[in-house]
C-alpha positions as CSV (number, residue, x, y, z in Angstrom):
1,X,90.0,5.7,-102.6
2,X,87.3,6.8,-100.1
3,X,89.6,6.0,-97.2
4,X,92.4,8.3,-98.6
5,X,89.9,11.1,-99.2
6,X,88.5,10.8,-95.6
7,X,92.1,10.6,-94.1
8,X,93.0,13.9,-95.8
9,X,89.8,15.5,-94.5
10,X,90.4,14.2,-91.0
11,X,93.9,15.6,-91.0
12,X,92.7,19.0,-92.1
13,X,89.8,19.1,-89.7
14,X,91.9,17.8,-86.8
15,X,94.5,20.5,-87.5
16,X,91.8,23.2,-87.7
17,X,90.3,22.0,-84.4
18,X,93.7,22.0,-82.7
19,X,94.4,25.5,-83.9
20,X,90.9,26.8,-83.0
21,X,90.9,25.3,-79.6
22,X,94.4,26.6,-78.8
23,X,93.5,30.1,-80.0
24,X,90.3,30.1,-77.9
25,X,92.1,29.0,-74.8
26,X,95.0,31.4,-75.3
27,X,92.7,34.4,-76.0
28,X,90.7,33.6,-72.9
29,X,93.8,33.3,-70.7
30,X,95.3,36.7,-71.5
31,X,96.6,38.6,-68.5
32,X,96.6,42.4,-68.1
33,X,99.6,43.9,-69.9
34,X,100.7,45.9,-66.8
35,X,101.2,42.6,-64.9
36,X,104.9,41.5,-65.0
37,X,104.4,37.8,-64.5
38,X,105.6,34.9,-66.7
39,X,103.0,33.0,-68.6
40,X,101.4,30.3,-66.3
41,X,102.8,31.7,-63.1
42,X,100.0,34.0,-62.1
43,X,99.1,33.6,-58.4
44,X,95.5,34.7,-59.2
45,X,93.4,31.6,-60.0
46,X,91.7,31.7,-63.4
47,X,88.6,29.7,-64.2
48,X,87.4,29.3,-67.8
49,X,84.1,27.9,-68.8
50,X,83.5,26.5,-72.3
51,X,80.8,24.5,-74.1
52,X,80.1,23.1,-77.5
53,X,80.8,20.2,-79.8
54,X,80.6,16.6,-78.5
55,X,82.7,14.9,-81.1
56,X,86.1,16.4,-80.1
57,X,85.4,16.2,-76.3
58,X,87.7,13.3,-75.6
59,X,90.6,15.2,-77.3
60,X,89.7,18.5,-75.5
61,X,89.6,16.6,-72.2
62,X,93.2,15.4,-72.8
63,X,94.4,18.8,-73.8
64,X,92.7,20.5,-70.8
65,X,94.2,17.9,-68.4
66,X,97.7,18.5,-69.8
67,X,97.3,22.3,-69.8
68,X,96.0,22.5,-66.3
69,X,98.8,20.2,-65.0
70,X,101.3,22.6,-66.6
71,X,99.4,25.7,-65.4
72,X,97.8,24.8,-62.0
73,X,96.4,28.3,-61.4
74,X,94.2,27.9,-64.4
75,X,91.0,25.7,-64.3
76,X,89.2,24.9,-67.5
77,X,85.7,23.4,-67.5
78,X,84.2,22.2,-70.9
79,X,80.7,21.0,-71.3
80,X,80.1,18.9,-74.4
81,X,76.5,20.0,-75.0
82,X,76.6,20.1,-78.8
83,X,77.8,22.8,-81.2
84,X,74.4,24.7,-81.3
85,X,74.2,24.9,-77.5
86,X,77.8,26.0,-77.3
87,X,77.2,28.8,-79.8
88,X,74.1,29.9,-78.0
89,X,75.9,29.9,-74.6
90,X,78.8,32.0,-76.1
91,X,76.3,34.4,-77.6
92,X,74.6,34.8,-74.2
93,X,77.9,35.3,-72.5
94,X,77.5,32.4,-70.1
95,X,80.8,30.8,-71.2
96,X,84.2,32.1,-72.0
97,X,84.7,30.0,-75.2
98,X,82.7,27.7,-77.4
99,X,83.6,24.9,-79.8
100,X,81.8,24.0,-83.0
101,X,82.3,21.3,-85.6
102,X,81.6,23.8,-88.3
103,X,82.4,27.5,-88.8
104,X,79.9,30.0,-87.6
105,X,77.6,31.5,-90.3
106,X,77.3,35.3,-90.6
107,X,74.2,35.5,-88.4
108,X,75.8,33.4,-85.6
109,X,79.0,35.4,-85.8
110,X,77.2,38.8,-85.5
111,X,75.3,37.6,-82.5
112,X,78.5,37.3,-80.4
113,X,79.0,39.7,-77.4
114,X,82.8,39.9,-77.7
């Protein structure tokens, strides 16, 4: 019974992580609205810096590799330094996105610059 409960939790948390990571990357990659270029075809290189959770790092690495192959003008660097350090770096504005294994509490969320 424990295995079934864990499997359901893993499916939910994996889906949540995928959605969160995708939303973070997409929100960081937005181009100015007055530019008339197709997504991923910008000639201006874009570099995104991220930091956070260590557990999902192997999955993030695969996603980042696939995304940058499809969008060569976008470079994404992710440092798996732990959720707490990722939150702190995002609050300080030293990274473009952060990843955490758990949702931010109210204090952490209000400390964000963006």
